[in-house]
DSSP file (Angstrom, degrees, kcal/mol; ACC not computed):
  #  RESIDUE AA STRUCTURE BP1 BP2  ACC     N-H-->O    O-->H-N    N-H-->O    O-->H-N    TCO  KAPPA ALPHA  PHI   PSI    X-CA   Y-CA   Z-CA
    1    1 A M              0   0    0      0, 0.0     2,-0.3     0, 0.0     0, 0.0   0.000 360.0 360.0 360.0 129.8   81.1  102.6  105.3
    2    2 A S        -     0   0    0      1,-0.1    47,-0.2     2,-0.1    94,-0.1  -0.622 360.0-168.1 -83.3 135.5   83.0  105.2  103.2
    3    3 A T        +     0   0    0     -2,-0.3    -1,-0.1    92,-0.1     3,-0.1   0.438  51.2 116.3 -99.7  -0.6   86.1  106.8  104.8
    4    4 A L  S    S-     0   0    0      1,-0.1    45,-0.1    44,-0.1    34,-0.1  -0.501  76.9-108.5 -68.8 130.6   86.4  109.5  102.2
    5    5 A P    >   -     0   0    0      0, 0.0     3,-1.7     0, 0.0    -1,-0.1  -0.283  25.0-120.6 -57.9 145.6   86.0  112.9  103.9
    6    6 A T  T 3  S+     0   0    0      1,-0.3    -2,-0.1    41,-0.2    42,-0.0   0.780 112.3  55.0 -62.1 -25.9   82.6  114.5  102.9
    7    7 A S  T 3  S+     0   0    0      1,-0.1     2,-0.8    31,-0.1    -1,-0.3   0.598  93.3  81.1 -82.0  -9.9   84.4  117.5  101.4
    8    8 A A    <   +     0   0    0     -3,-1.7     2,-0.4    30,-0.1    -1,-0.1  -0.821  52.4 143.4-104.8 100.6   86.6  115.3   99.1
    9    9 A T        -     0   0    0     -2,-0.8     2,-0.1    24,-0.0    29,-0.0  -1.000  39.3-132.1-134.0 138.7   84.7  114.3   96.0
   10   10 A S     >  -     0   0    0     -2,-0.4     4,-2.4     1,-0.1     5,-0.2  -0.386  24.3-112.7 -84.4 163.8   86.3  113.9   92.6
   11   11 A D  H  > S+     0   0    0      1,-0.2     4,-2.8     2,-0.2     5,-0.2   0.900 120.4  53.7 -58.2 -41.0   84.9  115.2   89.3
   12   12 A A  H  > S+     0   0    0      1,-0.2     4,-2.7     2,-0.2    -1,-0.2   0.907 108.4  48.4 -62.9 -41.0   84.3  111.7   88.2
   13   13 A Q  H  > S+     0   0    0      2,-0.2     4,-2.4     1,-0.2    -1,-0.2   0.908 112.3  48.9 -65.4 -40.6   82.3  110.9   91.4
   14   14 A Q  H  X S+     0   0    0     -4,-2.4     4,-2.4     2,-0.2    -2,-0.2   0.899 111.9  49.3 -65.2 -39.8   80.3  114.1   90.9
   15   15 A Q  H  X S+     0   0    0     -4,-2.8     4,-2.9     2,-0.2     5,-0.2   0.918 110.3  50.5 -64.8 -43.3   79.7  113.1   87.2
   16   16 A N  H  X S+     0   0    0     -4,-2.7     4,-2.4     1,-0.2    -2,-0.2   0.912 111.2  49.3 -60.0 -41.5   78.6  109.6   88.3
   17   17 A S  H  X S+     0   0    0     -4,-2.4     4,-1.8     2,-0.2    -2,-0.2   0.916 111.7  48.5 -63.4 -43.4   76.2  111.1   90.8
   18   18 A H  H  X S+     0   0    0     -4,-2.4     4,-1.8     1,-0.2    -2,-0.2   0.911 112.2  49.1 -62.9 -43.9   74.8  113.5   88.2
   19   19 A L  H  X S+     0   0    0     -4,-2.9     4,-2.0     1,-0.2    -2,-0.2   0.901 110.1  50.7 -64.4 -41.0   74.3  110.6   85.7
   20   20 A A  H  < S+     0   0    0     -4,-2.4    -1,-0.2     1,-0.2    -2,-0.2   0.861 110.8  49.7 -65.2 -34.5   72.6  108.4   88.3
   21   21 A A  H  < S+     0   0    0     -4,-1.8    -1,-0.2     1,-0.2    -2,-0.2   0.836 118.5  36.8 -73.9 -32.2   70.2  111.2   89.2
   22   22 A S  H  < S+     0   0    0     -4,-1.8    -2,-0.2    -5,-0.1    -1,-0.2   0.653 113.0  59.4 -97.0 -16.3   69.2  112.0   85.6
   23   23 A G  S  < S-     0   0    0     -4,-2.0     3,-0.0     1,-0.2    -3,-0.0  -0.317  99.9 -61.1-102.9-174.3   69.2  108.5   84.1
   24   24 A P        -     0   0    0      0, 0.0     2,-1.7     0, 0.0    -1,-0.2  -0.238  68.4 -84.7 -63.9 159.5   67.4  105.3   84.8
   25   25 A A  S    S+     0   0    0     -3,-0.1    -5,-0.1    -4,-0.1    -4,-0.1  -0.488  71.0 151.3 -71.7  88.6   67.8  103.7   88.2
   26   26 A A        -     0   0    0     -2,-1.7    -3,-0.1    -6,-0.2     3,-0.1  -0.883  56.0 -88.9-116.1 150.9   71.0  101.7   87.7
   27   27 A P        -     0   0    0      0, 0.0     2,-0.2     0, 0.0    -1,-0.0  -0.360  48.5-115.6 -59.2 133.8   73.5  100.8   90.3
   28   28 A A        -     0   0    0      1,-0.1   -11,-0.1    -2,-0.1   -12,-0.0  -0.499  20.0-139.3 -71.6 136.7   76.1  103.6   90.5
   29   29 A T        -     0   0    0     -2,-0.2     2,-0.1   -13,-0.1    -1,-0.1  -0.877  23.0-125.1 -96.2 118.6   79.6  102.5   89.6
   30   30 A P        -     0   0    0      0, 0.0     3,-0.1     0, 0.0   -17,-0.1  -0.369  21.5-124.8 -65.8 140.7   82.1  104.1   92.0
   31   31 A A        -     0   0    0      1,-0.1   -21,-0.1    -2,-0.1   -18,-0.0  -0.539  34.4 -95.3 -78.4 148.9   84.8  106.2   90.3
   32   32 A P        -     0   0    0      0, 0.0     2,-0.3     0, 0.0   -19,-0.1  -0.376  41.5-124.3 -62.1 144.5   88.4  105.2   91.1
   33   33 A L        -     0   0    0     -3,-0.1   -24,-0.0   -20,-0.0     3,-0.0  -0.711  21.6-162.6 -91.0 141.7   89.9  107.3   93.9
   34   34 A T    >>  -     0   0    0     -2,-0.3     3,-1.3     1,-0.1     4,-1.1  -0.808  35.7-106.4-112.4 161.1   93.1  109.3   93.5
   35   35 A P  H >> S+     0   0    0      0, 0.0     4,-2.6     0, 0.0     3,-0.6   0.883 121.6  55.5 -55.5 -37.8   95.2  110.6   96.3
   36   36 A Q  H 34 S+     0   0    0      1,-0.2     5,-0.1     2,-0.2    -3,-0.0   0.715  99.1  61.6 -71.7 -17.4   94.0  114.1   95.6
   37   37 A D  H <4 S+     0   0    0     -3,-1.3    -1,-0.2     1,-0.1     3,-0.2   0.839 111.7  39.0 -68.5 -32.7   90.4  112.9   96.0
   38   38 A V  H << S+     0   0    0     -4,-1.1     2,-0.4    -3,-0.6    -2,-0.2   0.923 136.0  10.9 -84.1 -49.0   91.2  112.0   99.6
   39   39 A L  S  < S-     0   0    0     -4,-2.6    -1,-0.3     7,-0.0     3,-0.1  -0.979  80.6-133.3-133.2 120.4   93.5  115.0  100.5
   40   40 A A    >   -     0   0    0     -2,-0.4     3,-2.7    -3,-0.2    -3,-0.1  -0.271  45.3 -76.2 -65.9 155.9   93.7  118.0   98.2
   41   41 A D  T 3  S+     0   0    0      1,-0.3    -1,-0.2    -5,-0.1     3,-0.1  -0.308 123.9  18.3 -52.1 131.5   97.1  119.4   97.4
   42   42 A G  T 3  S+     0   0    0      1,-0.3     2,-0.4    -3,-0.1    -1,-0.3   0.258  93.5 124.0  87.6 -12.0   98.3  121.3  100.4
   43   43 A Q    <   -     0   0    0     -3,-2.7    -1,-0.3     1,-0.1     3,-0.1  -0.708  38.3-173.8 -84.2 130.4   95.8  119.7  102.8
   44   44 A E        +     0   0    0     -2,-0.4    11,-3.3     1,-0.2     2,-0.3   0.659  61.7   7.3 -98.8 -20.2   97.7  118.0  105.7
   45   45 A Q  E     -A   54   0A   0      9,-0.3     2,-0.3     2,-0.0     9,-0.2  -0.979  54.0-171.0-157.9 162.5   94.9  116.2  107.5
   46   46 A A  E     -A   53   0A   0      7,-2.0     7,-3.2    -2,-0.3     2,-0.5  -0.972  31.8-104.4-153.8 161.4   91.2  115.2  107.3
   47   47 A E  E     -A   52   0A   0     -2,-0.3     2,-0.4     5,-0.2     5,-0.2  -0.810  33.6-177.3 -94.5 128.1   88.6  113.7  109.5
   48   48 A F  E >  S-A   51   0A   0      3,-2.8     3,-2.2    -2,-0.5   -45,-0.1  -0.992  71.7 -19.3-125.1 123.1   87.7  110.1  108.8
   49   49 A N  T 3  S-     0   0    0     -2,-0.4    -1,-0.1     1,-0.3     3,-0.1   0.862 130.0 -49.5  48.2  41.4   85.0  108.3  110.9
   50   50 A G  T 3  S+     0   0    0      1,-0.2     2,-0.5    44,-0.0    -1,-0.3   0.507 117.7 108.5  81.3   5.5   85.4  111.0  113.6
   51   51 A V  E <   -A   48   0A   0     -3,-2.2    -3,-2.8    40,-0.1     2,-0.6  -0.962  68.7-128.8-119.5 130.2   89.2  110.8  113.9
   52   52 A L  E     -A   47   0A   0     -2,-0.5     2,-0.5    -5,-0.2    -5,-0.2  -0.663  31.6-168.0 -76.3 120.7   91.5  113.5  112.6
   53   53 A V  E     -A   46   0A   0     -7,-3.2    -7,-2.0    -2,-0.6     2,-0.2  -0.946  11.4-139.9-118.7 128.1   94.1  111.7  110.4
   54   54 A R  E >   -A   45   0A   0     -2,-0.5     3,-1.4    -9,-0.2    -9,-0.3  -0.543  29.8-102.4 -81.6 148.4   97.3  113.3  109.2
   55   55 A K  T 3  S+     0   0    0    -11,-3.3    -1,-0.1     1,-0.2   -11,-0.0  -0.459 109.4  37.4 -63.7 143.3   98.6  112.7  105.7
   56   56 A G  T 3> S+     0   0    0     -2,-0.1     4,-2.7    -3,-0.0    -1,-0.2   0.395  76.6 122.3  93.8  -2.4  101.5  110.2  105.9
   57   57 A S  H <> S+     0   0    0     -3,-1.4     4,-2.2     1,-0.2     5,-0.1   0.909  76.9  44.6 -61.7 -42.9   99.9  108.1  108.6
   58   58 A I  H  > S+     0   0    0      2,-0.2     4,-2.5     1,-0.2    -1,-0.2   0.923 114.3  49.0 -69.2 -42.1   99.9  104.9  106.5
   59   59 A A  H  > S+     0   0    0      1,-0.2     4,-2.5     2,-0.2    -2,-0.2   0.895 111.3  50.5 -63.3 -38.5  103.5  105.5  105.3
   60   60 A A  H  X S+     0   0    0     -4,-2.7     4,-2.5     2,-0.2    -1,-0.2   0.907 110.0  50.7 -64.8 -41.0  104.6  106.1  108.9
   61   61 A F  H  X S+     0   0    0     -4,-2.2     4,-2.7    -5,-0.2    -2,-0.2   0.940 111.5  47.0 -60.7 -47.7  103.0  102.9  110.0
   62   62 A I  H  X S+     0   0    0     -4,-2.5     4,-2.4     1,-0.2     5,-0.2   0.930 112.9  49.4 -61.5 -45.6  104.7  100.9  107.2
   63   63 A G  H  X S+     0   0    0     -4,-2.5     4,-2.2     1,-0.2    -1,-0.2   0.899 113.5  45.9 -60.8 -41.6  108.1  102.5  108.0
   64   64 A N  H  X S+     0   0    0     -4,-2.5     4,-2.3     2,-0.2    -1,-0.2   0.883 110.5  53.2 -69.8 -38.2  107.7  101.8  111.7
   65   65 A A  H  X S+     0   0    0     -4,-2.7     4,-0.8    -5,-0.2    -2,-0.2   0.913 112.6  44.5 -63.1 -41.8  106.6   98.2  111.1
   66   66 A K  H >< S+     0   0    0     -4,-2.4     3,-0.5    -5,-0.2     4,-0.5   0.891 112.3  52.1 -69.1 -39.2  109.6   97.5  108.9
   67   67 A A  H >< S+     0   0    0     -4,-2.2     3,-1.5     1,-0.2     4,-0.2   0.874 100.9  62.1 -64.0 -37.0  111.9   99.3  111.4
   68   68 A L  H >< S+     0   0    0     -4,-2.3     3,-1.3     1,-0.3    -1,-0.2   0.826  93.5  64.1 -59.4 -32.1  110.6   97.1  114.2
   69   69 A E  T << S+     0   0    0     -4,-0.8    -1,-0.3    -3,-0.5    -2,-0.2   0.772 105.9  44.4 -62.1 -26.1  111.9   94.0  112.4
   70   70 A N  T <  S+     0   0    0     -3,-1.5     2,-0.4    -4,-0.5    -1,-0.3   0.272  97.0  90.8-104.5  10.0  115.5   95.3  112.9
   71   71 A L  S <  S-     0   0    0     -3,-1.3     3,-0.0    -4,-0.2     0, 0.0  -0.866  77.5-117.7-112.2 142.4  115.3   96.4  116.5
   72   72 A E    >   -     0   0    0     -2,-0.4     3,-1.9     1,-0.1     6,-0.4  -0.621  35.4-115.0 -76.8 122.1  116.1   94.3  119.5
   73   73 A P  T 3  S+     0   0    0      0, 0.0     3,-0.1     0, 0.0    -1,-0.1  -0.257 100.3  33.0 -55.3 143.4  113.0   93.8  121.8
   74   74 A G  T 3  S+     0   0    0      1,-0.4     2,-0.2     2,-0.1    -2,-0.0   0.255  91.3 117.5  93.0 -12.4  113.5   95.5  125.2
   75   75 A T  S <> S-     0   0    0     -3,-1.9     4,-2.3     1,-0.1    -1,-0.4  -0.494  75.9-118.8 -84.7 159.4  115.6   98.4  123.9
   76   76 A S  H  > S+     0   0    0      1,-0.2     4,-2.2     2,-0.2     5,-0.2   0.853 115.7  54.7 -64.5 -33.1  114.5  102.0  124.1
   77   77 A E  H  > S+     0   0    0      2,-0.2     4,-2.1     1,-0.2    -1,-0.2   0.925 108.3  48.1 -65.3 -44.4  114.6  102.2  120.3
   78   78 A H  H  > S+     0   0    0     -6,-0.4     4,-2.7     1,-0.2    -2,-0.2   0.928 112.5  48.7 -61.1 -45.6  112.2   99.2  120.0
   79   79 A E  H  X S+     0   0    0     -4,-2.3     4,-2.6     1,-0.2    -1,-0.2   0.880 109.0  53.0 -65.1 -37.5  109.8  100.6  122.5
   80   80 A A  H  X S+     0   0    0     -4,-2.2     4,-1.8     2,-0.2    -1,-0.2   0.918 113.2  43.2 -63.8 -42.6  109.8  104.0  120.8
   81   81 A V  H  X S+     0   0    0     -4,-2.1     4,-2.1     2,-0.2    -2,-0.2   0.912 113.7  51.5 -69.6 -41.8  108.9  102.5  117.5
   82   82 A A  H  X S+     0   0    0     -4,-2.7     4,-2.3     1,-0.2    -2,-0.2   0.901 109.4  50.8 -60.6 -41.1  106.3  100.1  119.1
   83   83 A Q  H  X S+     0   0    0     -4,-2.6     4,-2.7     1,-0.2    -1,-0.2   0.896 107.5  52.9 -65.0 -39.4  104.7  103.1  120.8
   84   84 A Q  H  X S+     0   0    0     -4,-1.8     4,-1.8     2,-0.2    -1,-0.2   0.898 108.0  51.1 -63.3 -38.9  104.5  105.0  117.6
   85   85 A I  H  X S+     0   0    0     -4,-2.1     4,-0.9     2,-0.2    -2,-0.2   0.930 111.8  47.1 -62.1 -44.8  102.7  102.0  116.0
   86   86 A R  H >< S+     0   0    0     -4,-2.3     3,-0.6     1,-0.2    -2,-0.2   0.895 110.7  52.7 -63.0 -39.1  100.3  101.9  118.9
   87   87 A D  H 3< S+     0   0    0     -4,-2.7     4,-0.3     1,-0.2    -1,-0.2   0.815 108.4  50.8 -66.7 -30.2   99.7  105.7  118.6
   88   88 A L  H >X S+     0   0    0     -4,-1.8     4,-2.1     1,-0.2     3,-0.6   0.677  86.9  88.7 -79.6 -17.8   98.9  105.3  114.9
   89   89 A K  H <X S+     0   0    0     -4,-0.9     4,-2.8    -3,-0.6     5,-0.2   0.864  82.0  53.7 -54.0 -46.0   96.3  102.6  115.4
   90   90 A P  H 3> S+     0   0    0      0, 0.0     4,-2.3     0, 0.0    -1,-0.2   0.901 111.1  47.2 -58.7 -38.6   93.3  104.9  115.9
   91   91 A A  H <> S+     0   0    0     -3,-0.6     4,-1.9    -4,-0.3    -2,-0.2   0.919 112.8  48.7 -66.6 -42.5   94.0  106.7  112.6
   92   92 A L  H  <>S+     0   0    0     -4,-2.1     5,-2.3     1,-0.2     6,-0.4   0.871 111.7  49.8 -66.6 -36.7   94.5  103.3  110.8
   93   93 A D  H ><5S+     0   0    0     -4,-2.8     3,-1.4    -5,-0.2    -1,-0.2   0.919 109.0  52.0 -64.4 -43.5   91.2  102.0  112.3
   94   94 A A  H 3<5S+     0   0    0     -4,-2.3    -2,-0.2     1,-0.3    -1,-0.2   0.849 108.8  50.5 -62.3 -33.7   89.4  105.2  111.2
   95   95 A L  T 3<5S-     0   0    0     -4,-1.9    -1,-0.3    -5,-0.1    -2,-0.2   0.540 109.9-128.4 -78.5  -6.9   90.8  104.7  107.7
   96   96 A E  T X 5 +     0   0    0     -3,-1.4     3,-1.3    -4,-0.3     4,-0.4   0.797  56.4 151.1  62.2  31.5   89.5  101.1  107.9
   97   97 A L  G >>< +     0   0    0     -5,-2.3     3,-1.6     1,-0.3     4,-1.4   0.892  65.7  54.8 -58.4 -42.5   92.9   99.9  106.8
   98   98 A F  G 34 S+     0   0    0     -6,-0.4    -1,-0.3     1,-0.3    -5,-0.1   0.506  93.4  70.7 -78.8  -1.6   92.6   96.6  108.6
   99   99 A D  G <4 S+     0   0    0     -3,-1.3    -1,-0.3     1,-0.1    -2,-0.2   0.681 117.5  21.2 -78.1 -19.1   89.3   95.8  106.8
  100  100 A V  T <4 S+     0   0    0     -3,-1.6     2,-0.4    -4,-0.4    -2,-0.2   0.488 119.7  61.7-125.5  -8.7   91.4   95.3  103.6
  101  101 A V     <  -     0   0    0     -4,-1.4     2,-0.5     2,-0.0    -1,-0.2  -0.976  61.5-153.5-126.8 134.5   94.9   94.6  104.8
  102  102 A E        -     0   0    0     -2,-0.4     2,-0.6    -3,-0.1    -3,-0.0  -0.919  19.7-130.6-106.4 131.9   96.1   91.7  107.0
  103  103 A I        -     0   0    0     -2,-0.5     6,-0.0     1,-0.2    -2,-0.0  -0.708  22.2-176.2 -82.8 120.3   99.3   92.3  109.1
  104  104 A R        +     0   0    0     -2,-0.6    -1,-0.2     5,-0.0     3,-0.1   0.728  58.8  89.8 -90.1 -24.8  101.7   89.4  108.5
  105  105 A N     >  -     0   0    0      1,-0.2     4,-2.7     2,-0.1     5,-0.2  -0.643  67.5-153.3 -76.2 116.2  104.4   90.4  111.0
  106  106 A P  H  > S+     0   0    0      0, 0.0     4,-2.1     0, 0.0    -1,-0.2   0.824  92.1  53.7 -63.2 -31.4  103.3   88.7  114.3
  107  107 A D  H  > S+     0   0    0      2,-0.2     4,-1.9     1,-0.2     5,-0.1   0.917 112.3  43.7 -68.0 -42.4  105.0   91.3  116.5
  108  108 A V  H  > S+     0   0    0      2,-0.2     4,-2.3     1,-0.2     5,-0.2   0.915 112.9  52.5 -67.9 -42.4  103.2   94.2  114.7
  109  109 A A  H  X S+     0   0    0     -4,-2.7     4,-2.2     1,-0.2    -2,-0.2   0.898 108.8  50.5 -59.8 -40.3   99.9   92.2  114.8
  110  110 A A  H  X S+     0   0    0     -4,-2.1     4,-1.3     2,-0.2    -1,-0.2   0.897 109.0  51.4 -65.5 -40.2  100.4   91.7  118.6
  111  111 A L  H  < S+     0   0    0     -4,-1.9     4,-0.4     1,-0.2     3,-0.3   0.921 112.7  45.7 -61.1 -43.4  101.0   95.5  119.1
  112  112 A L  H >< S+     0   0    0     -4,-2.3     3,-0.8     1,-0.2    -2,-0.2   0.856 111.8  51.7 -69.1 -35.2   97.9   96.3  117.2
  113  113 A A  H 3< S+     0   0    0     -4,-2.2    -1,-0.2     1,-0.2    -2,-0.2   0.732  98.2  67.3 -73.1 -21.9   95.8   93.7  119.0
  114  114 A S  T 3< S+     0   0    0     -4,-1.3    -1,-0.2    -3,-0.3    -2,-0.2   0.647  96.2  63.0 -76.3 -13.9   96.9   95.0  122.4
  115  115 A G  S <  S-     0   0    0     -3,-0.8     2,-0.0    -4,-0.4   -29,-0.0  -0.590  96.5 -84.0-107.2 170.8   95.1   98.3  122.1
  116  116 A P              0   0    0      0, 0.0    -1,-0.1     0, 0.0    -2,-0.1  -0.354 360.0 360.0 -69.1 152.0   91.4   99.2  121.7
  117  117 A R              0   0    0     -4,-0.1    -4,-0.0    -2,-0.0    -5,-0.0   0.336 360.0 360.0-119.8 360.0   89.8   99.0  118.3
């Protein structure tokens, strides 16, 4: 399932589509994606698999996961970061991040497993 917003297609993808339509029936080779294929310059968010996802969601998740390693469990700081990780989970699921990335930090994995997918 493609997570690319329907409005975001690159020139290369359009060219591949054009070539496939006019040439013999050969399997289409997907064009590499660039960040601007996913979100155009100036675009702050897009819908992926029915979920509105803000730009920076993956970077925020990584930053929070790394911060969690340095926080004492049970503190308000730890809980705030843990909650942010839980809040980001629907966006990360919509992006299908966990279909290609395995979380190695057991505390972060437990936080992600505790919510609905």
